Backbone and ligand atoms as CSV (ligand in chain L), in Angstrom:
chain,resi,resn,atom,element,x,y,z
A,1,MET,N,N,-26.195,30.927,47.459
A,1,MET,CA,C,-24.759,30.698,47.650
A,1,MET,C,C,-24.044,30.727,46.307
A,2,ARG,N,N,-24.630,29.974,45.352
A,2,ARG,CA,C,-23.994,29.906,44.025
A,2,ARG,C,C,-23.993,31.288,43.365
A,3,VAL,N,N,-25.139,31.981,43.559
A,3,VAL,CA,C,-25.249,33.314,42.958
A,3,VAL,C,C,-24.176,34.232,43.530
A,4,THR,N,N,-24.036,34.155,44.873
A,4,THR,CA,C,-23.054,35.021,45.526
A,4,THR,C,C,-21.657,34.775,44.970
A,5,SER,N,N,-21.304,33.463,44.845
A,5,SER,CA,C,-19.929,33.211,44.410
A,5,SER,C,C,-19.772,33.620,42.944
A,6,ALA,N,N,-20.851,33.440,42.156
A,6,ALA,CA,C,-20.760,33.888,40.757
A,6,ALA,C,C,-20.541,35.394,40.721
A,7,ARG,N,N,-21.269,36.090,41.603
A,7,ARG,CA,C,-21.095,37.554,41.658
A,7,ARG,C,C,-19.666,37.920,42.048
A,8,ALA,N,N,-19.160,37.139,43.019
A,8,ALA,CA,C,-17.791,37.419,43.488
A,8,ALA,C,C,-16.819,37.260,42.330
A,9,VAL,N,N,-17.063,36.198,41.519
A,9,VAL,CA,C,-16.163,35.950,40.377
A,9,VAL,C,C,-16.275,37.109,39.391
A,10,ILE,N,N,-17.509,37.535,39.120
A,10,ILE,CA,C,-17.697,38.647,38.181
A,10,ILE,C,C,-17.036,39.918,38.716
A,11,ALA,N,N,-17.235,40.137,40.024
A,11,ALA,CA,C,-16.642,41.339,40.626
A,11,ALA,C,C,-15.119,41.287,40.491
A,12,ALA,N,N,-14.560,40.073,40.752
A,12,ALA,CA,C,-13.102,39.928,40.658
A,12,ALA,C,C,-12.672,40.210,39.218
A,13,GLY,N,N,-13.488,39.681,38.285
A,13,GLY,CA,C,-13.191,39.903,36.863
A,13,GLY,C,C,-13.170,41.378,36.534
A,14,PHE,N,N,-14.150,42.100,37.053
A,14,PHE,CA,C,-14.199,43.549,36.802
A,14,PHE,C,C,-13.016,44.254,37.437
A,15,GLY,N,N,-12.635,43.724,38.627
A,15,GLY,CA,C,-11.478,44.298,39.326
A,15,GLY,C,C,-10.282,44.298,38.404
A,16,CYS,N,N,-10.057,43.149,37.743
A,16,CYS,CA,C,-8.883,43.030,36.892
A,16,CYS,C,C,-9.033,43.856,35.640
A,17,LEU,N,N,-10.252,43.895,35.109
A,17,LEU,CA,C,-10.500,44.708,33.931
A,17,LEU,C,C,-10.165,46.158,34.265
A,18,ALA,N,N,-10.568,46.557,35.485
A,18,ALA,CA,C,-10.273,47.929,35.911
A,18,ALA,C,C,-8.767,48.172,35.943
A,19,CYS,N,N,-8.007,47.152,36.454
A,19,CYS,CA,C,-6.539,47.381,36.470
A,19,CYS,C,C,-6.028,47.451,35.044
A,20,ALA,N,N,-6.542,46.518,34.205
A,20,ALA,CA,C,-6.040,46.459,32.832
A,20,ALA,C,C,-6.292,47.777,32.120
A,21,LEU,N,N,-7.395,48.405,32.414
A,21,LEU,CA,C,-7.730,49.671,31.752
A,21,LEU,C,C,-7.092,50.857,32.463
A,22,GLY,N,N,-6.348,50.557,33.504
A,22,GLY,CA,C,-5.669,51.634,34.222
A,22,GLY,C,C,-6.635,52.449,35.066
A,23,LEU,N,N,-7.752,51.816,35.457
A,23,LEU,CA,C,-8.749,52.569,36.216
A,23,LEU,C,C,-8.491,52.540,37.715
A,24,ARG,N,N,-7.586,51.659,38.162
A,24,ARG,CA,C,-7.352,51.591,39.605
A,24,ARG,C,C,-6.678,52.882,40.058
A,25,ALA,N,N,-6.856,53.165,41.326
A,25,ALA,CA,C,-6.309,54.418,41.850
A,25,ALA,C,C,-4.793,54.433,41.700
A,26,ALA,N,N,-4.273,55.417,41.052
A,26,ALA,CA,C,-2.826,55.568,40.875
A,26,ALA,C,C,-2.561,57.055,40.775
A,27,PRO,N,N,-1.358,57.461,41.140
A,27,PRO,CA,C,-1.074,58.893,41.012
A,27,PRO,C,C,-1.277,59.348,39.572
A,28,ASP,N,N,-1.619,60.600,39.387
A,28,ASP,CA,C,-1.925,61.127,38.061
A,28,ASP,C,C,-0.779,60.947,37.078
A,29,ASP,N,N,0.441,61.013,37.625
A,29,ASP,CA,C,1.589,60.973,36.733
A,29,ASP,C,C,2.233,59.595,36.674
A,30,PHE,N,N,1.469,58.553,37.019
A,30,PHE,CA,C,1.998,57.187,37.049
A,30,PHE,C,C,2.541,56.771,35.679
A,31,VAL,N,N,3.775,56.250,35.657
A,31,VAL,CA,C,4.379,55.738,34.424
A,31,VAL,C,C,4.743,54.281,34.676
A,32,SER,N,N,4.183,53.360,33.861
A,32,SER,CA,C,4.487,51.947,34.099
A,32,SER,C,C,5.733,51.524,33.323
A,33,PHE,N,N,6.336,50.414,33.738
A,33,PHE,CA,C,7.563,49.930,33.104
A,33,PHE,C,C,7.229,49.357,31.726
A,34,PRO,N,N,7.911,49.808,30.677
A,34,PRO,CA,C,7.624,49.279,29.332
A,34,PRO,C,C,8.332,47.937,29.106
A,35,LEU,N,N,7.622,46.843,29.427
A,35,LEU,CA,C,8.250,45.522,29.480
A,35,LEU,C,C,8.902,45.070,28.171
A,36,ASP,N,N,8.401,45.582,27.035
A,36,ASP,CA,C,8.911,45.096,25.748
A,36,ASP,C,C,9.948,46.025,25.112
A,37,TYR,N,N,10.553,46.914,25.918
A,37,TYR,CA,C,11.411,47.934,25.294
A,37,TYR,C,C,12.608,47.363,24.539
A,38,ARG,N,N,13.031,46.143,24.892
A,38,ARG,CA,C,14.202,45.565,24.221
A,38,ARG,C,C,13.891,45.164,22.779
A,39,GLU,N,N,12.594,45.195,22.432
A,39,GLU,CA,C,12.218,44.901,21.043
A,39,GLU,C,C,12.075,46.183,20.225
A,40,TRP,N,N,12.326,47.334,20.835
A,40,TRP,CA,C,12.148,48.609,20.130
A,40,TRP,C,C,13.412,48.984,19.358
A,41,SER,N,N,13.382,50.172,18.747
A,41,SER,CA,C,14.557,50.639,18.020
A,41,SER,C,C,15.622,51.121,18.986
A,42,HIS,N,N,16.844,50.753,18.696
A,42,HIS,CA,C,17.994,51.217,19.478
A,42,HIS,C,C,18.458,52.537,18.882
A,43,VAL,N,N,18.440,53.607,19.676
A,43,VAL,CA,C,18.811,54.930,19.178
A,43,VAL,C,C,20.330,55.107,19.237
A,44,LYS,N,N,20.936,54.832,20.400
A,44,LYS,CA,C,22.378,54.992,20.570
A,44,LYS,C,C,22.820,54.374,21.894
A,45,SER,N,N,24.126,54.274,22.062
A,45,SER,CA,C,24.707,53.842,23.334
A,45,SER,C,C,25.867,54.767,23.655
A,46,ALA,N,N,26.245,54.853,24.927
A,46,ALA,CA,C,27.441,55.608,25.308
A,46,ALA,C,C,28.007,55.021,26.594
A,47,LEU,N,N,29.323,55.147,26.712
A,47,LEU,CA,C,30.040,54.642,27.868
A,47,LEU,C,C,30.463,55.854,28.688
A,48,VAL,N,N,30.106,55.894,29.962
A,48,VAL,CA,C,30.472,57.034,30.810
A,48,VAL,C,C,31.558,56.585,31.790
A,49,GLY,N,N,32.726,57.196,31.668
A,49,GLY,CA,C,33.881,56.808,32.478
A,49,GLY,C,C,34.194,57.821,33.560
A,50,PRO,N,N,35.262,57.551,34.347
A,50,PRO,CA,C,35.601,58.370,35.513
A,50,PRO,C,C,35.905,59.836,35.195
A,51,GLN,N,N,36.291,60.147,33.945
A,51,GLN,CA,C,36.586,61.549,33.621
A,51,GLN,C,C,35.314,62.375,33.460
A,52,SER,N,N,34.172,61.722,33.372
A,52,SER,CA,C,32.915,62.455,33.148
A,52,SER,C,C,32.404,63.065,34.449
A,53,PRO,N,N,31.933,64.327,34.393
A,53,PRO,CA,C,31.337,64.927,35.592
A,53,PRO,C,C,30.074,64.176,36.035
A,54,ALA,N,N,29.508,63.372,35.124
A,54,ALA,CA,C,28.279,62.634,35.463
A,54,ALA,C,C,28.583,61.234,35.996
A,55,PHE,N,N,29.882,60.953,36.232
A,55,PHE,CA,C,30.283,59.583,36.595
A,55,PHE,C,C,29.529,59.022,37.804
A,56,ALA,N,N,29.333,59.871,38.822
A,56,ALA,CA,C,28.724,59.373,40.068
A,56,ALA,C,C,27.381,58.700,39.814
A,57,THR,N,N,26.573,59.299,38.938
A,57,THR,CA,C,25.233,58.734,38.735
A,57,THR,C,C,25.120,57.935,37.435
A,58,GLU,N,N,26.013,58.206,36.460
A,58,GLU,CA,C,25.833,57.578,35.139
A,58,GLU,C,C,26.923,56.581,34.764
A,59,ALA,N,N,27.813,56.222,35.713
A,59,ALA,CA,C,28.920,55.318,35.387
A,59,ALA,C,C,28.411,54.044,34.723
A,60,GLY,N,N,29.075,53.659,33.640
A,60,GLY,CA,C,28.693,52.411,32.972
A,60,GLY,C,C,28.332,52.656,31.526
A,61,ILE,N,N,27.594,51.720,30.968
A,61,ILE,CA,C,27.156,51.887,29.573
A,61,ILE,C,C,25.645,52.094,29.568
A,62,HIS,N,N,25.195,53.056,28.774
A,62,HIS,CA,C,23.734,53.201,28.644
A,62,HIS,C,C,23.314,53.056,27.182
A,63,HIS,N,N,22.146,52.478,27.022
A,63,HIS,CA,C,21.533,52.319,25.707
A,63,HIS,C,C,20.222,53.091,25.732
A,64,ILE,N,N,19.890,53.728,24.610
A,64,ILE,CA,C,18.605,54.434,24.522
A,64,ILE,C,C,17.733,53.739,23.489
A,65,TYR,N,N,16.486,53.481,23.874
A,65,TYR,CA,C,15.527,52.795,23.000
A,65,TYR,C,C,14.301,53.685,22.786
A,66,ALA,N,N,13.700,53.559,21.595
A,66,ALA,CA,C,12.504,54.340,21.260
A,66,ALA,C,C,11.434,53.416,20.695
A,67,ASN,N,N,10.187,53.611,21.133
A,67,ASN,CA,C,9.113,52.812,20.531
A,67,ASN,C,C,8.739,53.427,19.175
A,68,ARG,N,N,7.822,52.790,18.480
A,68,ARG,CA,C,7.522,53.203,17.104
A,68,ARG,C,C,7.030,54.651,16.996
A,69,PRO,N,N,6.043,55.081,17.805
A,69,PRO,CA,C,5.618,56.490,17.691
A,69,PRO,C,C,6.775,57.466,17.905
A,70,ALA,N,N,7.723,57.114,18.777
A,70,ALA,CA,C,8.831,58.026,19.073
A,70,ALA,C,C,9.762,58.207,17.877
A,71,LEU,N,N,9.773,57.247,16.958
A,71,LEU,CA,C,10.660,57.378,15.789
A,71,LEU,C,C,10.280,58.606,14.973
A,72,ALA,N,N,8.989,58.892,14.903
A,72,ALA,CA,C,8.538,60.094,14.186
A,72,ALA,C,C,9.093,61.335,14.873
A,73,GLY,N,N,9.158,61.294,16.200
A,73,GLY,CA,C,9.693,62.422,16.960
A,73,GLY,C,C,11.162,62.667,16.647
A,74,TYR,N,N,11.941,61.578,16.555
A,74,TYR,CA,C,13.360,61.747,16.219
A,74,TYR,C,C,13.501,62.356,14.823
A,75,ALA,N,N,12.569,62.032,13.942
A,75,ALA,CA,C,12.657,62.549,12.576
A,75,ALA,C,C,12.259,64.027,12.499
A,76,THR,N,N,11.238,64.422,13.274
A,76,THR,CA,C,10.690,65.771,13.111
A,76,THR,C,C,11.071,66.734,14.241
A,77,GLY,N,N,11.473,66.189,15.402
A,77,GLY,CA,C,11.770,67.044,16.554
A,77,GLY,C,C,10.552,67.285,17.430
A,78,THR,N,N,9.406,66.730,17.069
A,78,THR,CA,C,8.203,66.828,17.900
A,78,THR,C,C,7.646,65.426,18.105
A,79,PHE,N,N,7.614,64.995,19.362
A,79,PHE,CA,C,7.227,63.611,19.655
A,79,PHE,C,C,5.717,63.511,19.868
A,80,PRO,N,N,5.042,62.619,19.127
A,80,PRO,CA,C,3.590,62.475,19.282
A,80,PRO,C,C,3.226,61.774,20.603
A,81,ASP,N,N,1.998,61.984,21.069
A,81,ASP,CA,C,1.505,61.259,22.241
A,81,ASP,C,C,1.677,59.762,21.979
A,82,GLY,N,N,2.052,59.039,23.015
A,82,GLY,CA,C,2.283,57.598,22.865
A,82,GLY,C,C,3.762,57.274,22.680
A,83,SER,N,N,4.578,58.302,22.450
A,83,SER,CA,C,6.027,58.070,22.348
A,83,SER,C,C,6.557,57.616,23.702
A,84,ILE,N,N,7.431,56.619,23.689
A,84,ILE,CA,C,8.100,56.194,24.930
A,84,ILE,C,C,9.591,56.049,24.643
A,85,LEU,N,N,10.399,56.610,25.549
A,85,LEU,CA,C,11.858,56.545,25.434
A,85,LEU,C,C,12.422,55.894,26.689
A,86,VAL,N,N,13.437,55.059,26.497
A,86,VAL,CA,C,14.048,54.344,27.617
A,86,VAL,C,C,15.547,54.588,27.635
A,87,TYR,N,N,16.069,54.890,28.812
A,87,TYR,CA,C,17.504,55.042,29.056
A,87,TYR,C,C,17.877,53.888,29.978
A,88,ASP,N,N,18.608,52.925,29.433
A,88,ASP,CA,C,18.892,51.669,30.130
A,88,ASP,C,C,20.362,51.694,30.563
A,89,LEU,N,N,20.618,51.827,31.858
A,89,LEU,CA,C,21.993,51.987,32.358
A,89,LEU,C,C,22.494,50.698,33.014
A,90,LEU,N,N,23.647,50.220,32.520
A,90,LEU,CA,C,24.229,48.977,33.035
A,90,LEU,C,C,25.657,49.214,33.518
A,91,GLU,N,N,26.069,48.410,34.493
A,91,GLU,CA,C,27.487,48.427,34.881
A,91,GLU,C,C,28.288,47.806,33.750
A,92,ILE,N,N,29.621,48.006,33.802
A,92,ILE,CA,C,30.442,47.318,32.802
A,92,ILE,C,C,31.359,46.310,33.485
A,93,ARG,N,N,31.706,45.288,32.731
A,93,ARG,CA,C,32.643,44.264,33.204
A,93,ARG,C,C,33.805,44.214,32.229
A,94,GLU,N,N,35.014,44.120,32.754
A,94,GLU,CA,C,36.206,44.023,31.900
A,94,GLU,C,C,36.788,42.632,32.085
A,95,GLU,N,N,36.997,41.944,30.996
A,95,GLU,CA,C,37.605,40.620,31.111
A,95,GLU,C,C,38.379,40.296,29.846
A,96,GLY,N,N,39.656,40.031,30.001
A,96,GLY,CA,C,40.485,39.639,28.857
A,96,GLY,C,C,40.463,40.666,27.739
A,97,GLY,N,N,40.433,41.968,28.122
A,97,GLY,CA,C,40.450,43.011,27.094
A,97,GLY,C,C,39.090,43.264,26.465
A,98,VAL,N,N,38.075,42.607,26.985
A,98,VAL,CA,C,36.722,42.813,26.436
A,98,VAL,C,C,35.864,43.533,27.480
A,99,THR,N,N,35.231,44.612,27.065
A,99,THR,CA,C,34.316,45.334,27.949
A,99,THR,C,C,32.898,44.908,27.602
A,100,SER,N,N,32.167,44.402,28.571
A,100,SER,CA,C,30.781,43.995,28.272
A,100,SER,C,C,29.825,44.469,29.364
A,101,GLU,N,N,28.553,44.241,29.120
A,101,GLU,CA,C,27.522,44.712,30.046
A,101,GLU,C,C,27.553,43.927,31.351
A,102,GLY,N,N,27.388,44.639,32.462
A,102,GLY,CA,C,27.237,43.998,33.763
A,102,GLY,C,C,25.805,44.159,34.253
A,103,ALA,N,N,25.656,44.258,35.561
A,103,ALA,CA,C,24.315,44.340,36.154
A,103,ALA,C,C,23.601,45.623,35.737
A,104,GLN,N,N,22.294,45.545,35.682
A,104,GLN,CA,C,21.490,46.715,35.345
A,104,GLN,C,C,21.482,47.663,36.547
A,105,ARG,N,N,21.798,48.931,36.311
A,105,ARG,CA,C,21.796,49.914,37.405
A,105,ARG,C,C,20.454,50.584,37.561
A,106,ARG,N,N,19.858,50.916,36.402
A,106,ARG,CA,C,18.669,51.787,36.458
A,106,ARG,C,C,18.020,51.836,35.084
A,107,VAL,N,N,16.718,52.000,35.044
A,107,VAL,CA,C,16.021,52.224,33.779
A,107,VAL,C,C,15.187,53.494,33.925
A,108,ASP,N,N,15.534,54.525,33.150
A,108,ASP,CA,C,14.765,55.776,33.156
A,108,ASP,C,C,13.811,55.774,31.975
A,109,VAL,N,N,12.604,56.278,32.208
A,109,VAL,CA,C,11.575,56.218,31.173
A,109,VAL,C,C,10.934,57.589,30.992
A,110,MET,N,N,10.659,57.944,29.742
A,110,MET,CA,C,9.879,59.150,29.425
A,110,MET,C,C,8.707,58.740,28.535
A,111,VAL,N,N,7.509,59.165,28.918
A,111,VAL,CA,C,6.292,58.829,28.170
A,111,VAL,C,C,5.614,60.128,27.754
A,112,LYS,N,N,5.284,60.262,26.468
A,112,LYS,CA,C,4.667,61.507,26.008
A,112,LYS,C,C,3.145,61.414,26.053
A,113,ASP,N,N,2.561,62.367,26.754
A,113,ASP,CA,C,1.107,62.546,26.745
A,113,ASP,C,C,0.880,64.009,27.080
A,114,GLY,N,N,0.689,64.795,26.040
A,114,GLY,CA,C,0.660,66.243,26.157
A,114,GLY,C,C,-0.345,66.753,27.167
A,115,ARG,N,N,-1.467,66.017,27.312
A,115,ARG,CA,C,-2.487,66.489,28.235
A,115,ARG,C,C,-2.193,66.043,29.667
A,116,GLN,N,N,-1.919,64.745,29.829
A,116,GLN,CA,C,-1.702,64.215,31.179
A,116,GLN,C,C,-0.476,64.847,31.858
A,117,TYR,N,N,0.554,65.100,31.068
A,117,TYR,CA,C,1.807,65.611,31.649
A,117,TYR,C,C,2.079,67.041,31.219
A,118,ARG,N,N,1.031,67.845,31.083
A,118,ARG,CA,C,1.244,69.186,30.510
A,118,ARG,C,C,2.142,70.067,31.380
A,119,ASP,N,N,2.204,69.765,32.692
A,119,ASP,CA,C,3.046,70.593,33.568
A,119,ASP,C,C,4.538,70.268,33.449
A,120,THR,N,N,4.852,69.168,32.790
A,120,THR,CA,C,6.267,68.755,32.689
A,120,THR,C,C,6.650,68.564,31.222
A,121,GLY,N,N,6.276,69.539,30.405
A,121,GLY,CA,C,6.673,69.534,28.999
A,121,GLY,C,C,5.972,68.477,28.162
A,122,GLY,N,N,4.881,67.898,28.708
A,122,GLY,CA,C,4.163,66.864,27.950
A,122,GLY,C,C,4.740,65.470,28.180
A,123,TRP,N,N,5.752,65.374,29.042
A,123,TRP,CA,C,6.399,64.078,29.292
A,123,TRP,C,C,6.180,63.628,30.729
A,124,GLY,N,N,5.880,62.328,30.901
A,124,GLY,CA,C,5.889,61.698,32.210
A,124,GLY,C,C,7.274,61.094,32.409
A,125,PHE,N,N,7.843,61.232,33.601
A,125,PHE,CA,C,9.183,60.730,33.893
A,125,PHE,C,C,9.115,59.658,34.976
A,126,ALA,N,N,9.928,58.607,34.839
A,126,ALA,CA,C,10.009,57.575,35.876
A,126,ALA,C,C,11.412,56.998,35.880
A,127,SER,N,N,11.788,56.398,37.003
A,127,SER,CA,C,13.120,55.804,37.114
A,127,SER,C,C,13.014,54.526,37.949
A,128,PHE,N,N,13.414,53.403,37.344
A,128,PHE,CA,C,13.309,52.101,38.004
A,128,PHE,C,C,14.707,51.627,38.391
A,129,LYS,N,N,14.922,51.381,39.673
A,129,LYS,CA,C,16.255,51.009,40.168
A,129,LYS,C,C,16.547,49.546,39.911
A,130,GLY,N,N,17.764,49.245,39.484
A,130,GLY,CA,C,18.179,47.850,39.338
A,130,GLY,C,C,17.215,47.060,38.472
A,131,ARG,N,N,16.720,45.945,39.018
A,131,ARG,CA,C,15.805,45.081,38.256
A,131,ARG,C,C,14.340,45.367,38.619
A,132,ASP,N,N,14.104,46.443,39.353
A,132,ASP,CA,C,12.724,46.769,39.742
A,132,ASP,C,C,11.904,47.133,38.503
A,133,ARG,N,N,10.754,46.525,38.352
A,133,ARG,CA,C,9.871,46.821,37.221
A,133,ARG,C,C,8.543,47.401,37.669
A,134,THR,N,N,8.417,47.697,38.964
A,134,THR,CA,C,7.100,48.116,39.437
A,134,THR,C,C,7.039,49.558,39.926
A,135,ASP,N,N,8.102,50.013,40.608
A,135,ASP,CA,C,7.987,51.320,41.245
A,135,ASP,C,C,8.981,52.321,40.668
A,136,GLY,N,N,8.500,53.055,39.669
A,136,GLY,CA,C,9.366,54.057,39.051
A,136,GLY,C,C,9.015,55.466,39.480
A,137,ALA,N,N,8.101,55.576,40.445
A,137,ALA,CA,C,7.621,56.909,40.849
A,137,ALA,C,C,8.765,57.749,41.411
A,138,LEU,N,N,8.764,59.024,41.072
A,138,LEU,CA,C,9.833,59.925,41.499
A,138,LEU,C,C,9.311,60.931,42.513
A,139,ALA,N,N,10.136,61.196,43.537
A,139,ALA,CA,C,9.805,62.272,44.473
A,139,ALA,C,C,9.854,63.589,43.696
A,140,ALA,N,N,9.124,64.589,44.183
A,140,ALA,CA,C,8.982,65.856,43.440
A,140,ALA,C,C,10.332,66.458,43.047
A,141,GLY,N,N,11.294,66.429,43.967
A,141,GLY,CA,C,12.601,67.033,43.705
A,141,GLY,C,C,13.334,66.345,42.572
A,142,ARG,N,N,13.286,65.003,42.565
A,142,ARG,CA,C,13.983,64.253,41.512
A,142,ARG,C,C,13.305,64.470,40.168
A,143,LYS,N,N,11.983,64.530,40.196
A,143,LYS,CA,C,11.267,64.755,38.927
A,143,LYS,C,C,11.606,66.140,38.377
A,144,ALA,N,N,11.673,67.118,39.273
A,144,ALA,CA,C,12.005,68.477,38.834
A,144,ALA,C,C,13.388,68.499,38.190
A,145,ALA,N,N,14.314,67.669,38.721
A,145,ALA,CA,C,15.670,67.618,38.136
A,145,ALA,C,C,15.607,67.063,36.713
A,146,CYS,N,N,14.799,66.026,36.489
A,146,CYS,CA,C,14.640,65.473,35.121
A,146,CYS,C,C,14.121,66.573,34.197
A,147,VAL,N,N,13.070,67.246,34.648
A,147,VAL,CA,C,12.401,68.235,33.793
A,147,VAL,C,C,13.337,69.405,33.498
A,148,ASP,N,N,14.058,69.878,34.537
A,148,ASP,CA,C,14.962,71.024,34.338
A,148,ASP,C,C,16.041,70.690,33.325
A,149,CYS,N,N,16.675,69.541,33.497
A,149,CYS,CA,C,17.789,69.226,32.611
A,149,CYS,C,C,17.267,68.935,31.200
A,150,HIS,N,N,16.236,68.115,31.069
A,150,HIS,CA,C,15.692,67.826,29.730
A,150,HIS,C,C,15.103,69.086,29.090
A,151,GLY,N,N,14.670,70.029,29.944
A,151,GLY,CA,C,14.122,71.297,29.438
A,151,GLY,C,C,15.147,72.119,28.658
A,152,LYS,N,N,16.452,71.795,28.829
A,152,LYS,CA,C,17.469,72.492,28.030
A,152,LYS,C,C,17.326,72.160,26.555
A,153,LYS,N,N,16.600,71.081,26.269
A,153,LYS,CA,C,16.413,70.635,24.884
A,153,LYS,C,C,14.986,70.930,24.408
A,154,LYS,N,N,14.450,72.063,24.822
A,154,LYS,CA,C,13.065,72.401,24.436
A,154,LYS,C,C,12.892,72.381,22.916
A,155,ASP,N,N,13.933,72.809,22.206
A,155,ASP,CA,C,13.837,72.846,20.738
A,155,ASP,C,C,13.746,71.442,20.133
A,156,ARG,N,N,14.108,70.406,20.910
A,156,ARG,CA,C,13.986,69.012,20.434
A,156,ARG,C,C,12.948,68.284,21.285
A,157,ASP,N,N,11.966,69.033,21.819
A,157,ASP,CA,C,10.885,68.416,22.594
A,157,ASP,C,C,11.414,67.650,23.809
A,158,TYR,N,N,12.433,68.200,24.494
A,158,TYR,CA,C,12.977,67.654,25.754
A,158,TYR,C,C,13.836,66.395,25.550
A,159,VAL,N,N,14.199,66.104,24.327
A,159,VAL,CA,C,14.959,64.869,24.067
A,159,VAL,C,C,16.394,65.203,23.663
A,160,PHE,N,N,17.356,64.599,24.343
A,160,PHE,CA,C,18.769,64.833,24.063
A,160,PHE,C,C,19.295,63.993,22.901
A,161,SER,N,N,18.992,62.701,22.932
A,161,SER,CA,C,19.655,61.786,22.000
A,161,SER,C,C,19.179,61.999,20.569
A,162,GLU,N,N,20.068,61.583,19.654
A,162,GLU,CA,C,19.721,61.617,18.228
A,162,GLU,C,C,20.293,60.363,17.582
A,163,PHE,N,N,19.669,59.921,16.520
A,163,PHE,CA,C,20.250,58.830,15.733
A,163,PHE,C,C,21.490,59.372,15.025
A,164,ARG,N,N,22.531,58.555,14.894
A,164,ARG,CA,C,23.703,59.048,14.168
A,164,ARG,C,C,23.322,59.232,12.702
A,165,LYS,N,N,23.968,60.248,12.103
A,165,LYS,CA,C,23.578,60.578,10.720
A,165,LYS,C,C,24.362,59.715,9.752
L,1,HEC,C1,C,21.747,66.772,34.279
L,1,HEC,C2,C,20.950,66.432,33.133
L,1,HEC,C3,C,19.968,65.279,33.170
L,1,HEC,C4,C,19.113,64.912,34.183
L,1,HEC,C5,C,18.972,65.486,35.581
L,1,HEC,C6,C,18.330,63.803,33.648
L,1,HEC,N1,N,18.700,63.508,32.376
L,1,HEC,FE1,FE,17.879,62.122,31.167
L,1,HEC,N2,N,19.299,62.466,29.791
L,1,HEC,C7,C,20.276,63.440,29.857
L,1,HEC,C8,C,21.142,63.359,28.699
L,1,HEC,C9,C,22.328,64.267,28.391
L,1,HEC,C10,C,20.659,62.295,27.915
L,1,HEC,C11,C,21.226,61.783,26.591
L,1,HEC,C12,C,22.328,60.757,26.829
L,1,HEC,C13,C,22.976,60.313,25.521
L,1,HEC,O1,O,22.721,60.913,24.470
L,1,HEC,O2,O,23.723,59.320,25.574
L,1,HEC,C14,C,19.476,61.787,28.621
L,1,HEC,C15,C,18.660,60.780,28.131
L,1,HEC,C16,C,17.489,60.372,28.723
L,1,HEC,C17,C,16.514,59.506,28.099
L,1,HEC,C18,C,16.525,59.051,26.650
L,1,HEC,C19,C,15.852,60.165,25.797
L,1,HEC,C20,C,16.750,61.368,25.567
L,1,HEC,O3,O,16.423,62.482,26.045
L,1,HEC,O4,O,17.791,61.208,24.901
L,1,HEC,C21,C,15.532,59.267,29.031
L,1,HEC,C22,C,14.311,58.387,28.866
L,1,HEC,C23,C,15.896,60.018,30.220
L,1,HEC,N3,N,17.076,60.685,30.010
L,1,HEC,C24,C,15.130,60.042,31.381
L,1,HEC,C25,C,15.461,60.818,32.491
L,1,HEC,C26,C,14.744,60.775,33.753
L,1,HEC,C27,C,13.510,59.935,34.036
L,1,HEC,C28,C,15.370,61.649,34.585
L,1,HEC,C29,C,15.063,61.977,36.038
L,1,HEC,C30,C,15.014,60.836,36.956
L,1,HEC,C31,C,16.486,62.216,33.851
L,1,HEC,N4,N,16.510,61.706,32.586
L,1,HEC,C32,C,17.352,63.152,34.381
L,1,HEC,C33,C,20.416,64.371,30.843
L,1,HEC,C34,C,19.709,64.367,32.045
C-alpha cells in the first residue's frame, strides 16, 4: 500500500515535470502567455482613434514590449530564437482632461523559433482576449492574417515596431 502511494506521488511528480518541460501534449505551434512581460523593455506605444481604418479591432492604446533576446533583433533587424514580442491593447478612459488606460482588450504575442515555426516566418503567433492568460491559440484563418500582414515587413524579420531614434 505504502509503495503504491509512493509510486503515485512519484508519478504525479513526473507528471508535473513533464508539464514544466513542455512535454505534455500540446499543438505544435503552442505559444504560452509571457507572464513577466511587464518587466521587459518598452518599445513604443500608440493611440488608435476613430479616424484610423484599424479602429474596429485596434481602438485604444497599445504598448509593445520586447524581452532581452528581442532587443538584439531591434538593433540588427534579425531576431534570434527566444525573442518574444508583446502587443498589449487597452481601452482608454477620459476623465477631467486626462486620458488613461482602461480595461485590457487583448494581448498579442510573437515568439521566435526558426525551426518550430518555420512555416510562419520563424514566428509563433498567439492572441489572448481580455484577461485570459491560458488560451492564445489561433484558428488557421486568423493566424494566416497575422502572418500575411507581418510578412509585409520581411526585411525587418516580420516586425513592424521600432524604437524611436
Ligand atoms: C493588418 C495588419 C496586421 C495584422 C493582421 C496583425 N498585425 Fe500585429 N502589428 C501590426 C502593426 C502595424 C504593428 C505595429 C504597431 C505599432 O507600431 O504601434 C503590429 C505589432 C504587433 C506586435 C509587436 C511586434 C511588431 O511587429 O511591432 C505583435 C506581437 C503583433 N503585432 C502580433 C500580432 C498577432 C498575434 C496577430 C494575429 C492575431 C497580428 N499581430 C495581426 C499589423 C498587423
